[in-house]
TORKE-802507 format. One record per residue: residue in one letter; x negated, z negated, y negated of N, C-alpha, C in turn. Coordinates in steps of 0.1 Angstrom, whole numbers, plus 5000, padded with zeros to 4 digits. Atoms other than C-alpha are relative to their C-alpha. Layout:
BEGIN
aXZYXZYXZY...
//
This chain:
BEGIN
m499250005012500050005000499150004987t500849995013498750094965500149874993e500150125008497549804945500850014987i499250005013499949714916499149944989l500850055011498049674883500849984988t499350025013499049544850499550114990v500449905010498849764819498649974995a501350045005495849574807498950035010q501049974990494049604840499750155001l500249864999494649974842499250064988t500649965012493650024806498549965000r501450044999490449824812499250095009q500749914990489550034842499750144993l500149875007490250354822498950004989k501050015011488150224793498650005005d501450014994485150144815499650145005c500349864995485450494831499750094989l500149905011485950684799498749974991e501150035009483350504778498650015008g501349984992480750504807499650145001n500449864997480950874811499850084987f500249935013481050974773499449904990p500650095010478550744756499550074987f500549935012477351014732500650145001v499449865001479251334722499950054986a499949935013479251584693501150095001v498749924999482651734686500250074986q499749925012483452014661501550024999g498649975003486852054645500349994985e499550015014488852064613500549874996v499650135004489451744594501450004995s498650025005493051634588500449865000s499550145001494951314579498849914997c501250085004491751174563500549884991t499650125007492150814551498849914998y501050105003489750574534500749874999a499350135000490850224542499449914990a500550105009490449934518498849925005s501150074993488149774543498750084999g501249915000485750074539499950085012h499949914988486550224573500650134997l499549865002487250594575500750055013y499249964989489950734597500550154997f499549865001490751104603500250065014t499749934987491751354630499250135000l500749874998489551644643500950085009k499149924992491651934655499550145001d500249854999491452294667501350065003e498749934998494152544677500749945012q499450044987494752364711500149855001a500050144998494151994707499549934987q500450085011493351704684499449875005l500750124996491151394685499949904988r500150105011491451074665498549954999v501450045003488150974648500049884991v500250125009487150634633498549994997m501350025004484050574613499949864993w500150145005483250204607499350004986k500650025013482250084572498550025000r501450005000478650044582499450155000a500549864999478250414591500650084988a499449925011480750544564499349984987s500750025012478750384536498750084998r501349915000475750604545500350144996l499749865003477650924538499750044986k500449955013476351124509501150084994f499049925006479451334505501449945003e498650044999483251294504500750085011i499249944990485451374534501350044995t498649965004488551574526500650095011d499349924990491151754547499650144998g500449865000490352104557498650035002m501449984998486652054560499750025015e500549984986484952184592498849915002m501050114999482951894605499649985015v500450044987480851794635499849855000a500150144999481351434644499249965012v500950044989478651264665500249855002g499850144997479350934683500449985015s499650034986480850784714501549995001i498550014997484350794731500349865004e499650134995486150464734501650015001l498650014999489650374744500549884993y499450115009491750164719501149945008a499050064991493549934743501349974994a498750045006496149814718501050115000r499049895001497650164716499950095013g500149924988496450304749499550144997a500449875004494750594731498550004999y501449995001491250714732499750064986q500549955013489250794700498550015000l501449985002485850904688499549904989v500650095010483750634671498850074994a501049925005481650844648498949924993e501150065006478150744638499450094989e500649905009477251064619501050114999l499149885002479251344603499150114994i500849895004477651684598500950124996p499149895004479451954577499550125008h500349884992479652274598499550114991g500549895007477452544584499249964987i500750055012475952334555499649865002g500550134999473852024553500849904993p499250105007475451694543499549984985l500550025014473151654512500450124991e499649885008473952014501501449994997l498650015002477651944505500249894989a499850115010477351614485499550054986f500549945013475351804458501150084994r499049915005478052064455501349924995q498950075004480851814454499849924987l500350075012479151604427499950104988h500249905010478251914408501450054994e498749965004481852034407500749894992r499350115007483151694396499449984986l500650035013480651634368500150124990q499849885008480951994356501450004994a498650005005484751954353500149894989e499950105010484151644332499250044987g500749965012481951834308498649954998l501350065002478651654315498950105000f501149895001476751984318500250084988d499749925012478152124285498850004991p501150005009475352244263500349944986a499650055014477352134232499749854999r500250145001476751764241498549965001k501550034998472951794246499449994986r500650035013470851654218498650064999p501449945002467651814203498949895001l501150104999464251644209499449994986p500650015014462551504178498750085000r501249925001459751724165498749925001f501250084999457251444162500449865005p499650134995458151154185499049894997r500950115002456750814178499549935013r500350064988456950664212500950065011i499349944989457950804246500049915012a499850084988459350614276500050095012v500049924988458450764310500549925011i499450074988460550664340499550085012t500549934988458650754372499249895008s500950094992456450604399498749994993p501450035006453250444386498950065008t501149954991451250584415500250155003g499849864997452650934417499250104991a500749895007451151264405500750034987a499249965012453951304379499549934988i500450085012452751024356498650054995r501349955004449151154357500150144993d499949875006450251514349500649984986i499350025013452551394320499049944990l500950075009449851164305498850104996q501149905003447151434308500450104990v499649905009449151694290500349944986m499650055013450551464263498849954992t501250055008447151294254499250124995r500849895005445551634252500750074988r499349935010448251784230500249914987w499750095011448951474208499449875002p500850124996446251204212500649874994l499550125006447950954188501349955006l498750044995451150934209499949875008d499950134992452250594223501050025011v499249984988453550614259500349865006v499650124993455550334276500450045014l499649974986455750354314501049905005l499050094993458850214331499950035015p500249964986457850204368501249985008v498950004991460450284394499750065013a500149924988460750394429500850144998v499449875002461550764430500650065012q499349964988462850794465500349885009g499550114992464650574490501349944994d498750065004467750354487499949934987a500150085012466350144459499750094987a500449915011465350444437501150014989a499049975009468650524421500349884991p499850125009469450164409498949974991q501250035009465950124395500050104989i500049895011466150454376501149974990v498950045009469550344362499649894991q500450125008468150014350498950044990a501049965010465150184334500650084989l499349925011467450424315500849914991e499350105009469350124302499049924992t501050085007466149944292499350084989a500849925009464350234274500550004986p499650005014466650244243499849864993r500250135006466049874238498549974996i501450015003462249924235499850054985d500149965014461249934198499150134998g500849885003460150274185500250125010v499849894990461150474216501150104995d499049915004462950794206500150125010v499849904989462551014238499749935013v500250054986462850934275499850125009i500349904990461251134303500349935014a499750054987462651074338499650115011g500349904990461151254368499149955011r500950024989458851284398499550135004g500649884994456751534417501050075009g499149934991458151784442500249935013g499750054987459551724476501250065005s498949954994462351794499501349954993l498750055006466051754490500249865003e499850154997466051414507499149924991d500950075009462951314486500549994986l499550005014464651414454501449954998w498650035000468051274463500449894990a499650105010467850974439500450064987f499749935013468051224410501350095002n498749934998471251374426501149915001q498950104998473251054427500849994987e499150015012476151004404499749894990i500350115009475050664390498850044991v501149965008471850824378500550114989a499549905009473651124363500849944988r499250075010476050894344499249924991a500950085008473250674332499350094990i500749905009471450984317501050044989a499049965010474751094300500249894990a499750115008475250744286498849954991c501250045007471650704273500150044985p499949965015471650704234498850084996l501249925004468250864234500050135007p500149884992467451224243499249985013v500750024987466451244280499550145005v500649884994464151504295499849975015s500150014986464451554332498950095005a501249934995461251654350499949975015v500050034986462051654387499650115009g500449904991460151844413499350124994h500749875004458952204409501150094994e499149915007460452504392501350035008i498849964991462752594422500949885002d499150124997464152234424500949984988v499050035010467352184405500849885004t499250124997468951834405501149984990i498950035009472051694390499449944987a500750065012469751494366499650114991d500449895009468351824353501250064993l498849945007471851954345500649914990v499350105009473051634328499049974988a500950045010469851574308500050094988d500049925012469451694272499050115001c500949894999466451904282499449995015r500650004987465152014316498650065000a501349954998461452054323499850055014l500249944986460452274353499149915008t500950094993457652034361499749884991p500450115008456351704349499050044989s500949955010453551884331500750074988e499249935011456052094312500749904992a499350115008457851774302499149954989g501050045010454651674284499950104989e500149895010454552014266501350004992l498749995008458252004256500249884990t499750115007458251654242499049974988v501050025011455051654220499550134995p500649885006453651914196498550015004d501449984997450152064202499349984987i500850035012447751914176499250124996a500849885004445652234177500950104993e499049915006448752444169500449954986i499750065013449652204141498950024990q501149985009446252214126499850154996a500149865003446152594129501150044990h498949975009449552614112499749954986l500350065013448452384084498950084993q501049925006445352584079500550144995h499449885004447352904078500949984987m499150035012449852744053499149984988a500950035011446852624032499550134994r500549875004445452984031501150074992r498949935006448853124022500349934986l499850075012449252853995499050044989v501149965010445852933979500250144996a499849865004446553303980501250014991s498850005008450053243965499649954986l500450055013448553033937499150094992r500949915006445853283930500950124994e499249895004448453563928500949964988q499250055011450653353905499249994988s500950015011447653283883499750134994a500349865005446753653881501250064993s498849955006450353743874500249944986a499850075013450553483846498950054990r501049955009447253613832500450144995r499549865005448653973831501149994990q498950025010451753853814499549954987f500650055012449753663789499350114992d500749895007447553963781501050104995l499049905005450654183778500649954987l499450065012452253943753499049994989a501050015011448953893734499850134994s500349875005448654263730501250054991r498949965008452054293712499749974985r500350005014451954353675500649874993v499350125006454354053668499149885001l500950114998451653823681498750024993r501349975006448654003667500149994984q499850005014450154033632501449934997p498750075000452953763631500650014986y499450005013453353783592500650134996d499449875003454254153592501549995002r498550014997457654073607500649924989l499550085011458153803581500150074987q500049935013457154023552501150115000q498949904999459554293565501349944997h498750065002462354053566500149954985a499950055014461453913531500350124991q499749885008461454273517501450045001r498649974997464854333533500949914992l499250105007466154013517500050044985d500049965014464954133483500950124997e499249885002466654463487501549965001w498750054999469854283498500449934987h499750085012469554053468500350094988a499849905011469254353443501350075002q498749934998472154523459501249914997l498950105003474254203456500149984985v499950015014473354163420500750124993r499449885005474254523412501550005003a498550004997477554483430500749904992m499350105008478354163412500150054985q499949955014477554323378501150114999r499049905000479754623386501449935001r498750074999482554383396500449934987v499850075013482154183364500550094990r499649915010482354483342501450065003h498749964996485354603361501149904996e499050115003487154273357500149984985e499950015015486254253320500950114994s499249885004487754603315501549975003q498750044996490854483333500649904990v499550105009491154173312500250054986a499849945013490754373280501350084999r498749924999493554613290501249905000i498850094999495854323299500149924986a499950085013494954133266500650094989a499549905010495654453246501550015001a498649994997499054483263500749884995l499450125004499854123257500049984985n500150025014498754133221501050094993a499049915006500954433214501449945000l498750064998503954233226500149864992s500050145006502953913206500850004987p499350025013505253793178499150004988l501050015011502153743157499850134994k500249875005501754113154501150044990v498849975009505254133138499749934987l500250075013504253873113498950064992e501049935008501154073103500650114992r499449895008503454353092500949954989g499250055011505254123067501349945004y498750064996508053993088499749855002s500150144998508853623093501049965011i499150054989510653413120500649874995a499350125004513353163111500549925012e499650094989514052863133500849884994s499350125004516452573131499049885001e501050114999514452263123500549895010d499550104990516752043144499950045014t500049964986516952253175498850085004g501249924997513852473172500450145005r499649864996515952783181499850104990v500249895009515153113166501450054996l498749955006517953233143500150155002r499749864998519353573154501250054993s498749965007522653573135500349904989a499650095011524053433103500949895005s499150104994526553243124499349895006d500750114993523753033139499649894990v500350115010523352833106501249974991a499050045009525552653082499449954987t500550055013525252543046499549865002g500650144999522952243044499049995011d500950014989520952323075498650024995r501449995003517152283073499450105009l500649894992515152593084498549994999v501549995000511552643093499750155001t500449865000510252993084498650015003r501349974996507153113102499550124993l500649895006504853333082498650025007l501349984993501453483092499049894998d501050105004499553213074500549864999g499550145001501852913076501549995003r498650024998505352773077500649954986v499250045012508052723049501249935005i498850084997510752453052500950014988s499049985011513952523033501349955005q498650054996517652423032500950114996v499049905003520552663034500949964989v499050025011522552683002501350075002h498849924999524852963011499750105011v500149904989525453193041500950124997e499249885003526653553034499950095012p500149914989527453763064500050144995n500049865004527054143062501450054998e498649955003529954343048500550075012s499549934988530054553080500649905010q499550104990530654233099501449964995h498750045005533554143075501050115003t499149894998535054493078500550005015e499650004985535054473117500949895003d499150114997536654133116501450034994
//
């Protein structure tokens, strides 16, 4: 008779059999139903056209992922098969996830690149120019690497008076990114620092990965000072290069970009000095030519000639004015004489010269024009050419013609 087992006993036997025969597998499929639990565990399903497999990735392994798992990704999950007794279902406990057709670091790079680009962190408009003559430069790199030697060699040759502050950090490994972030936060607080260089020598994608992490990219973007990224060689492009205000292809180029060349400055100053001297000489020669031209003019050689000409013209104008005034006076005198003659002809005094007289009433002063204007006893004043006669009316006789008409 077949032995009767409990569910737990059968499940335990199946678990031992399943897990003993599949201690390590690598399974490829499409990710679906992906869930990040609050505990940090990762749950999803791998499926193909004919079947599906539940996958769990515990927090310990999930925290090591460089990229983000999303539905639709083609993934290779590496781990062991176990049976989850509480549900009676088997599942794959993944220790590693490998994107199909692309490396995990490359996938993580692309995902972070797309996210930061969408936020505008790569926008050229937000990048700041480097100062022409920096006072002090902070260099964030390994104190023992080739990068610091290359940077110092170039900068001290080009600008010997430069002050350089080294902020030593690890440039690869798990501790590198936090140390770089801390150095980026420290550099602006150092007195006189106005440029920051962050970088390292060349290496593999894994070696350069600290400069591809999001915390480093955001620390560069948040730094109040211009940041020069000098990571790897010319062919190496990191997220830090894209976010930084200036990208140097190599650490040596970072030294060339951040400080001027004293030889070039001296040559430029000498060239400007020669141009200045030549310009001053030309201006002096031009001024001399203008002076000679002015000195050759008659007005400066014989300055009183012009005054004498003006004085002669004033004399002519004065003579013309006198003659015009004399003509005007004679004309006005002639006019006055004519008017006086006309007025004299109408004057009552002319009548008196011919033997006539003018009688006036002494009381009213009115000129007598009719016999009816006086009465007997009135006193009259008679004007003669050479005086006045005062008389009294004794008798008034009107003309006979006046009586006849009446």
